[in-house]
C-alpha positions in Angstrom: 46.7 16.0 10.3 45.0 13.8 12.9 41.4 14.7 13.6 40.7 15.9 17.2 38.0 13.5 18.3 35.8 15.9 20.2 32.2 15.2 20.9 30.1 16.4 17.9 26.4 16.6 17.4 25.3 13.9 14.8 22.5 15.8 13.2 24.4 18.7 11.6 27.1 16.4 10.2 24.5 13.9 8.9 22.5 16.8 7.3 25.6 18.2 5.6 26.6 14.8 4.3 23.1 14.0 3.0 22.8 17.5 1.5 25.7 16.8 -0.7 23.8 14.2 -2.7 21.2 16.9 -3.4 23.9 19.3 -4.5 25.5 16.7 -6.8 22.1 16.0 -8.4 21.4 19.7 -8.9 24.9 20.6 -10.2 25.2 17.7 -12.6 22.4 19.0 -14.8 24.6 22.1 -15.6 26.9 19.8 -17.5 24.4 18.5 -20.1 24.8 20.2 -23.5 24.4 19.7 -27.2 20.6 20.0 -27.1 18.2 23.0 -27.0 17.8 24.6 -23.6 14.5 25.5 -22.0 13.0 26.5 -18.7 15.5 26.9 -15.9 18.3 26.1 -18.4 17.4 22.4 -18.6 18.1 20.6 -21.8 15.3 19.4 -24.1 14.8 15.7 -23.4 13.0 13.2 -25.6 13.2 10.0 -23.6 10.3 9.5 -21.1 12.6 8.4 -18.3 14.8 11.5 -18.7 11.7 13.7 -18.7 10.4 12.0 -15.5 13.8 12.4 -13.8 13.8 16.1 -14.8 10.5 16.5 -13.0 11.7 14.8 -9.9 14.9 16.8 -9.9 13.2 20.1 -10.2 10.5 19.2 -7.7 12.6 17.6 -5.0 16.2 18.7 -5.5 16.7 22.0 -7.4 16.8 25.0 -5.0 16.1 22.6 -2.1 19.7 21.5 -1.3 21.4 24.9 -1.2 18.9 26.4 1.4 19.6 23.3 3.6 23.3 23.9 3.1 22.9 27.6 4.0 21.0 26.8 7.2 23.7 24.4 8.2 26.4 27.0 7.4 24.7 29.6 9.6 24.2 27.0 12.3 28.0 26.2 12.1 28.9 29.9 12.4 26.9 30.2 15.7 28.6 27.1 17.0 32.0 28.4 16.0 31.5 31.7 17.8 30.4 29.9 20.9 33.6 27.8 21.0 36.0 30.7 20.6 36.8 33.5 23.1 34.4 36.4 22.6 37.1 39.0 21.6 38.7 36.7 19.0 35.7 34.8 17.8 34.5 37.3 15.1 38.0 38.0 14.0 38.7 34.3 13.4 35.3 33.8 11.7 35.9 36.8 9.4 39.3 35.4 8.4 37.7 32.0 7.6 35.0 33.8 5.5 37.6 35.7 3.5 39.4 32.4 2.7 36.1 30.8 1.8 35.6 33.6 -0.8 39.1 32.9 -2.1 38.4 29.1 -2.3 35.2 29.8 -4.1 36.9 32.0 -6.7 39.5 29.4 -7.5 36.9 26.7 -7.6 34.7 28.7 -9.9 37.4 29.7 -12.3 39.0 26.3 -12.6 36.1 23.9 -12.2 32.5 25.1 -11.6 31.3 28.7 -12.2 28.1 28.1 -10.2 30.2 27.8 -7.1 28.5 28.6 -3.7 31.6 28.7 -1.4 32.3 32.3 -2.3 28.6 33.3 -2.0 28.4 31.7 1.4 31.6 33.6 2.4 29.9 36.8 1.6 26.7 35.6 3.2 28.7 34.9 6.4 29.7 38.6 6.7 26.0 39.6 6.5 25.1 37.0 9.1 27.6 38.4 11.6 25.6 41.6 11.6 22.5 39.6 12.7 24.2 37.6 15.5 22.8 40.0 18.1 19.4 40.5 16.5 16.3 39.4 18.3 14.6 36.2 17.2 11.6 38.0 15.9 13.9 40.2 13.8 15.6 37.2 12.3 12.4 35.6 11.3 10.8 38.8 10.0 13.7 39.7 7.8 13.8 36.0 6.5 10.1 36.3 5.6 10.4 39.6 3.8 13.5 38.5 1.9 11.4 35.7 0.4 9.3 38.4 -1.3 12.4 39.7 -3.0 13.4 36.1 -3.9 10.0 35.5 -5.5 10.2 38.7 -7.6 13.8 38.3 -8.8 13.5 34.6 -9.5 10.3 35.2 -11.4 12.0 37.7 -13.6 15.1 35.6 -14.3 13.2 32.4 -15.3 10.1 33.6 -17.3 10.6 31.7 -20.5 9.0 28.4 -21.2 10.4 28.2 -24.8 13.4 26.3 -26.0 16.5 27.8 -27.7 19.7 26.6 -29.1 21.8 28.6 -26.7 21.9 29.0 -22.9 20.9 32.2 -21.2 23.5 31.8 -18.5 26.6 29.6 -17.8 27.8 29.4 -21.3 31.2 27.8 -20.4 29.5 24.4 -19.9 29.2 24.0 -23.7 32.5 25.4 -24.7 35.0 22.9 -26.1 38.0 25.1 -25.5 39.3 25.0 -21.9 40.9 28.5 -22.1 37.7 30.1 -23.4 35.8 28.4 -20.6 38.3 29.7 -18.1 37.7 33.2 -19.3 33.9 33.0 -19.1 33.7 31.5 -15.6 34.5 34.6 -13.5 31.5 36.5 -15.0 29.3 33.4 -14.5 30.4 33.2 -10.9 29.3 36.8 -10.3 25.8 35.9 -11.7 25.4 32.8 -9.5 23.8 34.6 -6.4 20.8 35.7 -8.5 19.8 32.1 -9.0 19.8 31.0 -5.3 18.8 34.2 -3.4 16.6 32.0 -1.1 19.7 30.9 0.8 19.6 34.2 2.8 16.3 33.4 4.4 17.4 29.8 5.2 20.6 31.1 6.8 18.7 33.5 9.1 16.5 30.6 10.2 19.7 28.6 10.8 20.9 31.2 13.3 17.5 31.0 15.1 17.7 27.2 15.2 21.3 27.2 16.4 20.4 29.5 19.4 18.0 26.8 20.5 20.2 23.9 19.8 17.5 22.3 17.6 19.9 19.9 15.9 22.3 19.6 18.8 19.5 18.1 20.9 16.8 17.0 18.4 15.0 14.8 20.9 14.1 17.9 22.8 12.5 19.5 19.7 10.6 16.6 18.2 7.4 18.5 17.8 9.1 21.5 16.0 11.1 19.2 13.8 8.0 17.2 12.9 6.0 20.3 11.9 8.9 21.7 9.9 9.5 18.4 8.1 5.9 17.8 7.2 5.0 21.4 6.2 8.3 22.2 4.6 8.5 19.1 2.4 4.8 19.4 1.5 5.3 23.0 0.4 8.4 22.0 -1.6 6.4 19.4 -3.6 3.4 21.6 -4.1 5.5 24.6 -5.1 8.0 22.7 -7.2 5.9 20.2 -9.1 4.3 22.7 -11.5 7.8 23.9 -12.6 8.9 20.3 -12.8 6.1 19.5 -15.2 7.1 22.5 -17.3 10.7 21.4 -17.4 9.7 17.8 -18.2 7.4 19.1 -21.0 4.3 17.7 -19.5 2.7 21.2 -19.4 3.3 24.4 -21.2 2.2 27.7 -19.4 0.1 30.0 -21.4 1.9 33.3 -20.6 5.1 34.8 -19.1 3.0 35.9 -16.1 2.2 32.3 -15.3 5.9 31.4 -15.7 6.9 34.2 -13.4 4.5 33.0 -10.8 5.6 29.4 -11.1 9.3 30.3 -10.9 8.8 32.5 -7.8 6.8 29.8 -6.1 9.4 27.2 -7.0 12.2 29.3 -5.4 10.3 30.3 -2.2 9.1 26.8 -1.5 12.6 25.6 -2.1 13.6 27.3 1.2 10.8 25.5 3.0 12.0 22.2 1.4 15.6 22.8 2.5 14.5 23.4 6.1 12.2 20.4 5.8 15.0 18.1 4.8 17.2 19.4 7.7 14.3 18.8 10.1 13.7 15.3 8.7 17.3 14.4 9.4 17.0 15.7 12.9 14.0 13.4 13.5 16.0 10.5 12.0 18.8 11.1 14.5 16.3 10.7 17.4 15.4 7.3 16.1 18.8 5.8 15.1 21.6 4.4 17.2 24.0 5.0 14.3 25.7 2.3 12.3 28.2 2.1 9.5 26.1 3.9 6.9 25.2 6.8 9.3 28.9 7.1 10.4 30.0 7.2 6.7 27.5 9.9 5.7 28.3 11.9 8.8 32.0 11.6 8.0 31.2 13.1 4.6 29.4 15.9 6.4 32.4 16.6 8.5 34.5 16.9 5.3 31.8 18.6 3.3 34.2 21.1 1.7 36.5 18.4 0.4 33.6 16.3 -0.8 31.9 19.3 -2.5 35.2 20.1 -4.4 35.6 16.4 -5.3 32.2 16.4 -7.1 33.4 19.2 -9.4 36.6 17.4 -10.2 34.7 14.3 -11.2 32.1 16.1 -13.2 34.6 18.1 -15.2 36.7 15.0 -15.9 33.7 13.1 -17.2 31.2 15.6 -18.6 32.8 18.7 -20.1 33.3 19.0 -23.9 37.1 19.3 -23.6 37.4 16.2 -21.4 35.5 12.9 -22.0 32.5 14.9 -23.2 29.8 12.7 -21.7 27.6 15.7 -21.0 26.8 15.8 -24.6 25.8 12.1 -24.7 24.1 11.3 -21.4 20.5 12.2 -20.5 19.0 13.5 -17.3 18.5 10.0 -15.9 22.0 8.9 -16.7 23.7 12.0 -15.3 21.7 11.6 -12.1 23.3 8.2 -11.7 26.7 9.7 -12.3 25.9 12.3 -9.5 24.7 9.7 -7.0 27.7 7.5 -7.8 30.1 10.4 -7.3 28.5 11.2 -4.0 28.8 7.6 -2.9 32.5 7.5 -3.7 33.0 10.7 -1.7 31.2 9.1 1.2 33.5 6.1 1.1 36.6 8.3 0.9 35.4 10.4 3.8 34.7 7.3 5.9 38.2 6.0 5.2 39.6 9.3 6.4 37.5 9.0 9.5 38.9 5.6 10.2 42.4 7.0 9.8 41.5 9.9 12.2 42.2 12.6 9.5 40.3 15.6 8.2 39.6 16.3 4.6 42.4 18.0 2.7 40.4 21.1 2.0 39.4 21.3 5.7 43.0 21.0 6.7 44.1 23.9 4.4 41.2 26.1 5.4 41.8 25.5 9.1 45.5 26.3 8.8 44.7 29.5 6.9 42.0 30.5 9.4 44.0 29.8 12.6 47.4 30.5 11.1 49.0 27.4 12.3 
């Protein structure tokens, strides 16, 4: 299918494309196994480089990419509703969301149980109820939801000790593909409890879309600058303590401290995700484009296909019943695998752009959504 070359805003596509490298880095750590598991389900690492990479991953990546994705997802829903006739808009969006949930279920069962497509499909139905809400209501609900996020995330990740078995996502260490297949639906249902902060980010995404913050970033430079500086500073301040715990540079003295650190890590992850999006918006105001920007933007336009591509590569390379590299590689090495996978997806997406074609997953979802 040839891509309709309509005028698109660069910032949202560039943000989605860049976000996928954060998603790849975060997801790749799930596939490490064969060692004790500790805080936030990270493996016990001995090598100093692996420990440092773990710190950086937790501080800058973990729970930072998904809120950014959620904000862009909500931003896209608002844009989609604006493009469609008012009477048919919500009907089409609901159909798209239902198919996203179906895509997510298939993806979770066959490849990656921590899938977020289905979660975002459910989140989309909630967002539709907020489309007519006042700006103040959006931001107030987003702020109060962060309180829930802090409490729940604190409860889930209170242990600083290491054990031989995972607390969640057991299928990643199973060497029988049939057993893994049977475990994944339950794991998929548990996924939302680990990334509850996406709700707040999505509500902020609606607010930003109403103002066209990323559609015309040059008109919102001050807002983007404040969001980037404050958001990323909070992400580092709130994420570094948990990063030091995961990297075994610090051991908290009590579960209460771990609860506080985990809640802080999750809440500031939302700030970090919004900060990353704002930083990309600022970058767009300074760049004239170029081959690299076009390639990453092409990846953002085909983010669904590129996201699924990552799971295919990770399963093929890392799972116990395939090449089994997840039991051999350390955190630093698997981070290189994640970045390399993202780079390949960028190159493939750019090739599709040059051919004037959408990604295969986007083509299928579009056909199912519009029924043509």
